[in-house]
RODO-2510 file (C-alpha; in nm, 4 decimals, decimal comma):
residues 350
     n   res          X          Y          Z
     1     m     3,8881     3,4419     0,3590
     2     n     3,7212     3,3821     0,6949
     3     h     3,3639     3,4122     0,8173
     4     n     3,4204     3,7667     0,9512
     5     i     3,4614     3,9560     0,6221
     6     p     3,3161     4,3037     0,6793
     7     l     3,0256     4,4318     0,4731
     8     s     2,9534     4,7976     0,4404
     9     p     2,8004     4,9456     0,6432
    10     r     2,7133     4,6420     0,8585
    11     p     2,9011     4,3106     0,8970
    12     l     2,7185     3,9902     0,8050
    13     h     2,9122     3,7442     1,0179
    14     h     2,6326     3,7558     1,2776
    15     l     2,3927     3,6239     1,0093
    16     s     2,6024     3,3330     0,8839
    17     a     2,7605     3,2324     1,2129
    18     g     2,4585     3,0349     1,3278
    19     t     2,4108     2,8365     1,0086
    20     g     2,7453     2,8638     0,8334
    21     r     2,5497     2,9824     0,5279
    22     r     2,7529     3,1873     0,2835
    23     v     2,4906     3,2357     0,0109
    24     l     2,2598     3,5388     0,0018
    25     t     2,0400     3,7156    -0,2503
    26     h     2,0808     4,0787    -0,3534
    27     t     1,7570     4,1501    -0,1688
    28     q     1,8977     4,0017     0,1514
    29     l     2,2187     4,2005     0,1083
    30     r     2,0222     4,5235     0,0630
    31     a     1,8381     4,4477     0,3861
    32     h     2,1795     4,4560     0,5530
    33     g     2,2899     4,7769     0,3943
    34     v     2,4751     4,6449     0,0889
    35     s     2,3641     4,8118    -0,2329
    36     a     2,3505     4,6386    -0,5692
    37     a     2,6496     4,8461    -0,6826
    38     e     2,8542     4,7425    -0,3795
    39     a     2,7601     4,3772    -0,4297
    40     g     2,8586     4,4011    -0,7967
    41     e     3,1938     4,5506    -0,6993
    42     q     3,2607     4,2666    -0,4566
    43     c     3,1761     4,0123    -0,7304
    44     r     3,4243     4,1464    -0,9877
    45     p     3,6839     3,8932    -1,1170
    46     g     3,9380     3,8398    -0,8411
    47     g     3,7035     3,9872    -0,5817
    48     p     3,6071     3,8317    -0,2470
    49     w     3,2576     3,7310    -0,3637
    50     q     3,1083     3,5694    -0,6718
    51     q     2,7659     3,5593    -0,8335
    52     l     2,6481     3,1976    -0,8440
    53     l     2,3124     3,2663    -1,0099
    54     p     2,1250     3,5814    -1,1118
    55     g     2,0593     3,7726    -0,7938
    56     v     2,2400     3,5173    -0,5735
    57     v     2,5853     3,5823    -0,4280
    58     l     2,8425     3,3478    -0,2744
    59     l     3,0329     3,5247     0,0031
    60     h     3,3712     3,3682    -0,0722
    61     p     3,5844     3,3318    -0,3864
    62     g     3,6476     2,9562    -0,3850
    63     p     3,4431     2,6807    -0,5509
    64     p     3,0970     2,6444    -0,3948
    65     t     3,0186     2,3320    -0,1977
    66     s     2,7218     2,1140    -0,2920
    67     e     2,5315     2,2552     0,0047
    68     e     2,5996     2,6110    -0,1107
    69     r     2,4845     2,5267    -0,4634
    70     l     2,1620     2,3777    -0,3255
    71     h     2,0973     2,6893    -0,1165
    72     a     2,1740     2,9059    -0,4196
    73     v     1,9279     2,7180    -0,6411
    74     l     1,6524     2,7474    -0,3804
    75     l     1,7202     3,1165    -0,3197
    76     y     1,7269     3,1845    -0,6935
    77     a     1,3868     3,0161    -0,7321
    78     a     1,2413     3,2164    -0,4411
    79     r     1,4455     3,5363    -0,4640
    80     e     1,1575     3,7634    -0,5703
    81     r     0,9898     3,7046    -0,2337
    82     t     1,2992     3,6831    -0,0139
    83     v     1,3769     3,9805     0,2101
    84     s     1,5512     3,8241     0,5065
    85     v     1,6641     3,4973     0,6590
    86     p     1,4306     3,4420     0,9555
    87     a     1,5021     3,1571     1,1914
    88     q     1,2714     2,8653     1,1183
    89     p     1,1827     2,5801     1,3526
    90     d     1,2727     2,2319     1,2332
    91     g     1,0265     2,0933     0,9816
    92     d     0,8596     2,4287     0,9124
    93     v     0,8037     2,4964     0,5433
    94     s     0,5881     2,8035     0,5820
    95     p     0,5540     3,0959     0,3413
    96     a     0,8032     3,2842     0,5653
    97     s     1,0723     3,0358     0,4685
    98     p     1,3650     3,1982     0,2841
    99     y     1,2921     2,9520     0,0024
   100     g     0,9240     3,0360    -0,0370
   101     e     0,7462     2,7463    -0,2065
   102     a     1,0544     2,6202    -0,3923
   103     m     1,1886     2,2718    -0,3218
   104     i     1,4662     2,0474    -0,4540
   105     t     1,3446     1,7656    -0,6776
   106     g     1,4830     1,5182    -0,9318
   107     l     1,8139     1,3366    -0,8853
   108     a     1,9431     1,5809    -0,6223
   109     a     1,6331     1,5184    -0,4099
   110     l     1,6804     1,1420    -0,4395
   111     t     2,0422     1,1785    -0,3307
   112     l     1,9282     1,3813    -0,0302
   113     h     1,6695     1,1113     0,0483
   114     g     1,9566     0,8614     0,0668
   115     f     1,9315     0,6819    -0,2689
   116     t     2,2580     0,4981    -0,3362
   117     s     2,1683     0,4619    -0,7049
   118     a     2,1438     0,8411    -0,7472
   119     p     2,4715     1,0188    -0,8291
   120     p     2,6477     1,2079    -0,5472
   121     l     2,5754     1,5793    -0,5319
   122     p     2,9256     1,6979    -0,6375
   123     s     2,8933     1,5075    -0,9665
   124     q     2,5582     1,6692    -1,0547
   125     e     2,6086     1,9744    -1,2728
   126     t     2,2534     2,1020    -1,2295
   127     f     1,9921     2,0703    -0,9567
   128     d     1,6195     2,0516    -1,0306
   129     v     1,4052     2,2932    -0,8306
   130     l     1,0267     2,2644    -0,8242
   131     v     0,8228     2,5856    -0,8356
   132     p     0,4587     2,6849    -0,9011
   133     r     0,3705     2,6932    -1,2685
   134     m     0,3035     3,0674    -1,2735
   135     r     0,6527     3,1645    -1,1560
   136     r     0,8420     3,3476    -1,4317
   137     l     1,1856     3,1927    -1,4011
   138     r     1,4290     3,0409    -1,6473
   139     s     1,6787     2,7630    -1,6013
   140     t     2,0326     2,8943    -1,5753
   141     g     2,3671     2,7866    -1,4352
   142     c     2,3247     2,5042    -1,1866
   143     a     1,9471     2,5656    -1,1529
   144     r     1,6982     2,3768    -1,3693
   145     i     1,3456     2,5014    -1,3167
   146     v     1,0649     2,2421    -1,3009
   147     r     0,7128     2,3827    -1,2935
   148     t     0,4017     2,2211    -1,1547
   149     a     0,0367     2,3162    -1,1185
   150     a     0,0111     2,1345    -0,7835
   151     l     0,3039     2,1548    -0,5442
   152     p     0,3481     1,8562    -0,3121
   153     v     0,4181     1,9089     0,0564
   154     a     0,7945     1,9418     0,0913
   155     e     0,9919     1,7261     0,3322
   156     q     1,2775     1,8684     0,5353
   157     v     1,6065     1,6884     0,4607
   158     t     1,9264     1,8313     0,6117
   159     g     1,7390     2,1581     0,6631
   160     l     1,6330     2,1883     0,2978
   161     p     1,2829     2,1618     0,1461
   162     v     1,2860     1,8487    -0,0708
   163     a     1,0111     1,6977    -0,2862
   164     p     0,8674     1,3644    -0,1625
   165     v     1,0261     1,0568    -0,3184
   166     p     0,7462     0,9765    -0,5700
   167     r     0,7493     1,3297    -0,7130
   168     a     1,1307     1,3473    -0,7119
   169     l     1,1424     1,0137    -0,8965
   170     a     0,9042     1,1351    -1,1671
   171     d     1,1072     1,4522    -1,2192
   172     a     1,4316     1,2525    -1,2337
   173     v     1,2927     0,9929    -1,4751
   174     a     1,1645     1,2702    -1,7037
   175     g     1,5260     1,3587    -1,7849
   176     l     1,6695     1,0066    -1,8076
   177     e     1,6996     0,7870    -2,1165
   178     d     1,9116     0,5110    -1,9615
   179     a     1,6770     0,2181    -1,8923
   180     v     1,9174     0,0600    -1,6425
   181     v     1,9407     0,3771    -1,4340
   182     v     1,5630     0,4246    -1,4374
   183     r     1,5062     0,0660    -1,3246
   184     r     1,7621     0,0980    -1,0435
   185     l     1,6013     0,4155    -0,9116
   186     l     1,2483     0,2745    -0,9166
   187     t     1,3580    -0,0536    -0,7609
   188     e     1,5465     0,1217    -0,4809
   189     a     1,2415     0,3370    -0,4065
   190     v     1,0457     0,0247    -0,3132
   191     r     1,3204    -0,2037    -0,1869
   192     g     1,4617     0,0739     0,0305
   193     g     1,1225     0,1394     0,1887
   194     h     1,1007     0,4968     0,0584
   195     c     0,7500     0,4604    -0,0857
   196     e     0,4952     0,2184    -0,2264
   197     p     0,4810     0,1321    -0,5991
   198     a     0,1308     0,2784    -0,6384
   199     a     0,2543     0,6250    -0,5373
   200     v     0,5353     0,6092    -0,7938
   201     v     0,3040     0,4941    -1,0732
   202     r     0,0599     0,7740    -0,9934
   203     e     0,3337     1,0355    -1,0327
   204     l     0,4736     0,8780    -1,3504
   205     t     0,1240     0,8671    -1,4987
   206     a     0,0545     1,2287    -1,4045
   207     a     0,3854     1,3277    -1,5690
   208     k     0,2822     1,1388    -1,8877
   209     l     0,5940     0,9232    -1,8747
   210     l     0,4274     0,5857    -1,9252
   211     n     0,4420     0,6244    -2,3033
   212     r     0,8184     0,5672    -2,2916
   213     p     0,9086     0,1991    -2,3394
   214     h     1,2062     0,2028    -2,1008
   215     v     0,9879     0,3574    -1,8289
   216     v     0,7120     0,1002    -1,8840
   217     d     0,9680    -0,1817    -1,8501
   218     a     1,1014    -0,0283    -1,5293
   219     v     0,7476     0,0049    -1,3895
   220     d     0,6831    -0,3640    -1,4587
   221     s     0,9935    -0,4470    -1,2538
   222     l     0,8821    -0,2009    -0,9859
   223     l     0,5399    -0,3638    -0,9502
   224     a     0,6959    -0,7118    -0,9363
   225     e     0,9358    -0,5892    -0,6673
   226     g     0,6496    -0,4331    -0,4732
   227     r     0,4409    -0,7511    -0,4844
   228     a     0,7354    -0,9643    -0,3691
   229     l     0,7938    -0,7318    -0,0731
   230     a     0,4241    -0,7271     0,0152
   231     e     0,4084    -1,1090     0,0074
   232     a     0,7154    -1,1294     0,2320
   233     r     0,5481    -0,8923     0,4795
   234     l     0,2334    -1,1058     0,4739
   235     y     0,4350    -1,4225     0,5488
   236     r     0,6047    -1,2370     0,8351
   237     l     0,2719    -1,1112     0,9703
   238     v     0,1291    -1,4656     0,9911
   239     r     0,4427    -1,5953     1,1597
   240     e     0,5119    -1,3130     1,4048
   241     y     0,1519    -1,2685     1,5225
   242     g     0,0832    -1,6389     1,5699
   243     l    -0,1872    -1,6830     1,3075
   244     p    -0,2588    -2,0367     1,1846
   245     d    -0,0799    -2,1319     0,8636
   246     p    -0,2974    -2,0733     0,5556
   247     c    -0,2759    -2,2190     0,2072
   248     w    -0,0499    -1,9743     0,0259
   249     n    -0,1048    -1,8437    -0,3289
   250     v    -0,4051    -2,0487    -0,4332
   251     d    -0,6768    -2,0502    -0,6962
   252     l    -1,0361    -2,1269    -0,5986
   253     r    -1,2845    -2,3069    -0,8209
   254     l    -1,6367    -2,4375    -0,7767
   255     p    -1,6480    -2,8161    -0,8232
   256     g    -1,6925    -2,8681    -1,1955
   257     g    -1,7604    -2,4980    -1,2260
   258     p    -1,5881    -2,1703    -1,3057
   259     h    -1,2645    -2,0243    -1,1760
   260     l    -1,3306    -1,7949    -0,8776
   261     g    -0,9978    -1,6153    -0,8675
   262     g    -0,6558    -1,6206    -0,7096
   263     l    -0,5835    -1,5414    -0,3447
   264     d    -0,2639    -1,4701    -0,1565
   265     a    -0,3684    -1,6675     0,1537
   266     y    -0,6672    -1,8899     0,2312
   267     w    -0,7823    -2,0666     0,5479
   268     p    -1,0190    -2,3379     0,4156
   269     d    -1,1499    -2,4474     0,7571
   270     q    -1,2632    -2,0946     0,8353
   271     a    -1,3362    -1,9857     0,4742
   272     v    -1,1241    -1,6717     0,5210
   273     a    -0,9074    -1,5270     0,2448
   274     v    -0,6477    -1,2490     0,2276
   275     e    -0,5952    -1,0568    -0,0921
   276     l    -0,3083    -0,8108    -0,1363
   277     d    -0,3978    -0,5003    -0,3310
   278     t    -0,0843    -0,4035    -0,5243
   279     r    -0,2684    -0,2197    -0,7990
   280     a    -0,1747     0,1367    -0,8897
   281     p    -0,4912     0,3483    -0,9164
   282     r    -0,5107     0,5913    -1,2045
   283     p    -0,4720     0,9548    -1,0923
   284     g    -0,7825     1,1648    -1,1218
   285     g    -1,0164     0,8760    -1,1884
   286     r    -1,2820     0,7160    -0,9726
   287     p    -1,1989     0,3596    -0,8641
   288     e    -1,5306     0,2303    -0,9954
   289     d    -1,4339     0,3532    -1,3450
   290     d    -1,1194     0,1381    -1,3491
   291     a    -1,1590    -0,2006    -1,5217
   292     e    -0,9133    -0,3721    -1,2874
   293     w    -1,0883    -0,2311    -0,9804
   294     t    -1,4209    -0,3569    -1,1179
   295     q    -1,2789    -0,7042    -1,1740
   296     h    -1,1449    -0,7234    -0,8177
   297     a    -1,4713    -0,5936    -0,6740
   298     r    -1,6742    -0,8531    -0,8641
   299     k    -1,4449    -1,1334    -0,7509
   300     r    -1,4760    -1,0259    -0,3892
   301     e    -1,8555    -0,9984    -0,4109
   302     h    -1,8785    -1,3445    -0,5682
   303     l    -1,6620    -1,5043    -0,2970
   304     e    -1,8586    -1,3364    -0,0194
   305     r    -2,1881    -1,4603    -0,1682
   306     l    -2,0389    -1,8088    -0,1343
   307     g    -1,9728    -1,7431     0,2367
   308     i    -1,5985    -1,6709     0,2039
   309     t    -1,4722    -1,3718     0,4019
   310     v    -1,2178    -1,1693     0,2030
   311     v    -0,9735    -0,9487     0,3959
   312     h    -0,8376    -0,6789     0,1684
   313     i    -0,4871    -0,5518     0,2651
   314     t    -0,2676    -0,2915     0,0960
   315     p     0,1147    -0,3047     0,1078
   316     r     0,1193     0,0231     0,3015
   317     k    -0,1047    -0,1200     0,5745
   318     l     0,1199    -0,4258     0,5973
   319     r     0,4205    -0,1997     0,6380
   320     d     0,2792     0,0659     0,8692
   321     a     0,0073    -0,1174     1,0665
   322     a     0,1004    -0,4866     1,0732
   323     e    -0,0390    -0,5456     1,4218
   324     q    -0,3728    -0,3935     1,3274
   325     q    -0,3934    -0,6038     1,0105
   326     a    -0,3104    -0,9195     1,2074
   327     a    -0,5974    -0,8360     1,4436
   328     v    -0,8346    -0,7963     1,1475
   329     v    -0,7396    -1,1396     1,0110
   330     r    -0,7612    -1,3017     1,3560
   331     t    -1,1081    -1,1525     1,4112
   332     a    -1,2259    -1,2874     1,0758
   333     l    -1,0934    -1,6347     1,1629
   334     m    -1,2625    -1,6343     1,5033
   335     a    -1,5923    -1,5058     1,3612
   336     s    -1,6142    -1,8003     1,1210
   337     a    -1,7706    -2,0151     1,3948
   338     d    -2,0712    -1,7819     1,4043
   339     r    -2,1325    -1,7837     1,0284
   340     d    -2,3210    -2,0267     0,8121
   341     p    -2,0925    -2,2827     0,6449
   342     a    -1,9401    -2,1589     0,3213
   343     a    -1,9963    -2,3293    -0,0116
   344     y    -1,7568    -2,6076    -0,0953
   345     v    -1,4753    -2,4901    -0,3190
   346     v    -1,1716    -2,6587    -0,4727
   347     v    -0,8369    -2,5129    -0,3633
   348     l    -0,5566    -2,5386    -0,6196
   349     p    -0,1989    -2,4068    -0,6135
   350     r    -0,1563    -2,0882    -0,8160
***
């Protein structure tokens, strides 16, 4: 079968020629003059078409490709609102999209995002598709429906709406029991630069997955991986932007007094410290209600009362705005000459 199979009363090759798409809904077929009865006749055993999912037709008899299955899942999830296939500019995920609000999530989304630890699309029997909670759909065939009260903003990957990595990870982990696989996926998310650990932990917490021991273990590895990467970026920032060498990873104490806290970098001559914030805030809560946030805030206030300037840097800022963060640290170092001398503190390796 070629791309020019006639449809009664109007051929569809003009529709699929631009995109190569061979998957349409019954609603789309009706818009081109093909009744439900005619579509059903074409989809009989041995016929030129086949029904991939309820209301979704594949316009050839052979096995569907992974791309066709992905299109079918999205069209199935959005088929009640689909009437045509309008041309969409790149990156547009508007309500006029043929896929409505539906987006690929879970393992298939991670594969599309380029995760090497996610299985290839042909080996995945079902694809997760994220839809609003109120949609009345059931999982069937190669489509597994995942509902949410708050849809994230989809990202366009190979022309398909795909859930952002943190959300896709949470949906994938929800269906996985293999601790090794979960750890590999979470580690690759950070090591591969797809997202920051805090974003992943927020999604896992929102999905109520942190009561599973194998997920908690994987998150511990994720946070350790994220801190190691953030520290490496901080070392690189000091080196590449010509900042003076600090004392790395130190504890501060008052002479004969209490422990003041650990710091990632400290310039004793200028009394300037850098602290990496690799915490994962709890979703829905105010920072001031978090015990860890309170502890960090108190430590910072105490150090600043002693005349020590604390520069607070997140891993995302190190990754996305290194030059700006270097300028902040350099300004703090230069401003030390205009400040009163800081209290004397003991600097110990951490």
